[in-house]
N, C-alpha and C positions, 0 to 999 in steps of 0.2 A: 504494500500500500504506500502511495505517495501522498503525504499529508503536509499542507503548508498553510500558514496564516498570513494575513495582510492587515495592516493597521488602517483604520478609517481616517478621513480628514478630521482636522481638529474640531470643527463645528459639530461633528457627530460623536466625538469621543465620550461625551457624558452619557450617551445612550448605547452606542455600539462598542462591544468589547473587541471584536475582531471580525474579519471575514475569513473563512477557511475553505480550502478545497481538498478534495479527496479523490484520488484516481487509482484504479486497480483493474487489471484485466479480468475477463470472465474466467471463472473457475469451473472445472468439471464437476466437482462436488462441493458446492459452497456450504459454509458452516453458518449456523445462526450466530449472530453477534448480540451480546447483551449490553445495552446502554443504561447507565445508572444516573439518577438525578444529580444535577449540579447547580440547581437554582436559577438557571438561565433559560430564557425562551430563545428559539431559533427559527429563522426563515430559511427553508431548504428548497433548492432547485435541483431536481434529478435530471441533469443534462445527458446522462447516459441512460441505462435501463433502470426503471423504478425498483424499489425494494419491497419485499413482502414484510408485513407487520403482523406478528402473531398475537393471538388473544390467549387468555388464560385457559380456555377450553381446548386449545390446540389448533383451532381454525386460524385462518389468516385473511387479510385483505391486502390488495396492492396499494401502496401509498400513492397519493396524487403526484403529478409531475412537479408541482410547486405547492408549498403549504407553510404555515406557521405552526410549529408544535408548541402547545401551551406547556406550563410547568408540569413536569413528570414527577410523580410521587411514589413510583414503584418501578422495578426493573422493566425495561422495554426490550423485547426480542425482535430483531429484524434479520433479513437474509437477502443477499443480492440475487437478482434474477438474471444477471448478465454483466455487461460492462458497467463498472462504477465510475461515474464522473459527476461529482457533487460540488455545487457552489452554494455556500451557506453564509448567513449572517448570524453571529452569536451576540445577543443583546446582554447588557448588564441586567442583574435581577430586576431592577426597576425601570429598565431602559425601553421596553417595548410599548408601554402604555401611551406615550404621546402619539403613536402611529396606529393604535388599535381602533378598529371600527366596531368591535363588540367588547363587552366587559371581559377583562383577562381572566377573571375567576370562573368564567364559563368555558374556558379553553383547557382546563386541567386534563392532562393525559389524552389530549386530542390533537390530531393532525388536521388543521382546518385549511381547506384549499384556498389559495389566494383569490380566485374569483368569488368565493363565498364571503371572504373578508372585505374585499375592495371592489366588488362588482366588475364593471368593464375595465377599470384601471388595473385590477388584479390580473385579468385575462390578458390585457395588453402587455403588462410587465412580464408575465410568464413567457409570452411569445418572444419578446425582445431578449430576455436572458437566455432562453434555450437556444435561440438562433445566433447568439453572439459567438464570434470566432475565438476570442481570447478571454482570459479571466480579467485582464485589465479593462476590456470593454464591459464586462459584467459589473465590475466595481464602479465604473463611471455611470452605468445605467442605474444601478441600485442606489447610488448616492444621490443622483438627480431625483429619483422617486422619493427617497426618505426626506431630503431637504425640502421638497415641494410640500410634503405633508407636515413638516415640522414648523407649524405656524408660531407656536410660543414655546421656546426652550424652557421657560419657567414653569411649564406644565408638569414637570417632574416635581413630585412632592418632596420638599426639602427635609421634612422630618423622616420620611421613609429613606431617602438617600443617605442621610446621616446615620440612620439605624443600620443600613446595609454596610456602610463603610466601617462602622464600629464592629459589626459581626465579623466581617472579613479580617479586620485587623487582629481580632482576638480568636480567629479560627472557630467561631461559633461557641466559644466557651463563656457565654453570658446568658443568664436566665432572662425571660421576658420581663419579670418584675424588676430586675436590675436595670434592664435596658429602658423601661418606661420611667424609672426613677432618674436614670442618667439624663434622659431627654426631657424630664419634667412634663410628662404627658400621661394621661390616664391609660391604663392597660387596655381597656375595651376600645378606646378611641384608636390606640395604636394598632390593635388587631383589625379594626375596620379599614384603616388606611392600607395596611398590608394586603388585605383581601382585594381591595379595589385597584391597587397600583401594581402589585406583584402577582396576585393570584394564589398566594400561599399565606398561611399564618406566620407570624414572626418565629414561633416555636419550631415549626416545620422547616423554615428556611435556615434557622440556626443549626438544626440537626443535620441538614444537607451540607451546609458549609463545613461543619465539623467532620462529617464523613469524607468530604473531598480532601480535607487536610490529612485525614488518616490514610486515604488511598494513596496520596502522594508519598507519605512516609513509607508505606509498604512498597510502592513501586520503586522508590529510591533506596530500598533496603536500609532505612535509617531506624532500625529497631533490633533488639536482642531477642525478643519473644513477644507473643501475642499479649501477654500480661503487661509488658512494657508499653506496647502500643495503646492498650486501654488506659494505662496510667498517663502517658503523654497526651492523649486525647481528652483527658479529664472526664472519662466515663466513670460511673459510680464503681463499677467493677468489671471483670472480664465478661460476665454473663450479660451485663447491660450493653457492652460493646458488641458482642456477637449478635444479640437481638437486633440492635439498630442496623448493623451491617447486613444481616440477612433480609431485613425489611426493605432496604433500599436497593440491594444488589441481587437478592434472590439466591445467594450462595454464601457459604461460610468464608471467613477470611483466608483459611488455608487453601481454598480453591481459586483465589484471586487471579492467579496466573494461568488459569485454564484458558483454552483457546477462545471460548465464548466471550471473553472480556478483551480480546485483542484490540478491538476498535476503541473501547473506553480507555485502555492502557495507552494507546497511541495518543489520544487527546491529553491525557495526564502528562505524558512525557514532554509535550511541546507547549504546555501552558506557560 
């Protein structure tokens, strides 16, 4: 797999974390890939062949050619159907809301097609991106689209943005009560803001951020044992760590390097 990231223009940096591309040839026996929550919404364009997306009952659907995936709160299993050629936009946790045409809390665990989100504009953008010759052209097209929709940069909720920055700085090691006290805001008000701006509760986003920090620790082999990982991640104990890990990844920490996490591991290594 050939995975690369591209930085956005400065005007979009408060909203867009990066653009990324993924290319891979068709495989004779493709494996399912497990994607784990990272707290970020993404806009995906399948410029090659689309992916299968599996359901819990073992059935699957073919993903749209272009879509925005809402916040995922459980492991997501996908599988290539042919040639992989993906162009994507990864938003900051609070970054997609200025562009959203529907409430982000209605997009949880859903791949919402661009034409459903943006009507004719979405369909036109899909055609332009899929027919573009180079990724540089795709970046130019998507930035023009996003800048056109970005009417008010101040539409990002400053309390939520400050909350996310604090969570990221502390790797999710802060309770919601501590966060609300730190920001001098009522806990219920903070939870309502998170639901409308990010599509997740502050507690769930904090748990996902802590998981991502833990995954990077494991991927970089910066631990002596699973017990030390639990300790470094400020989990109550090893049982709490394993429970959280399984909830968001669907597997135990010991199986993290299994092939089904190849794609997630790739994203971690280049963050």
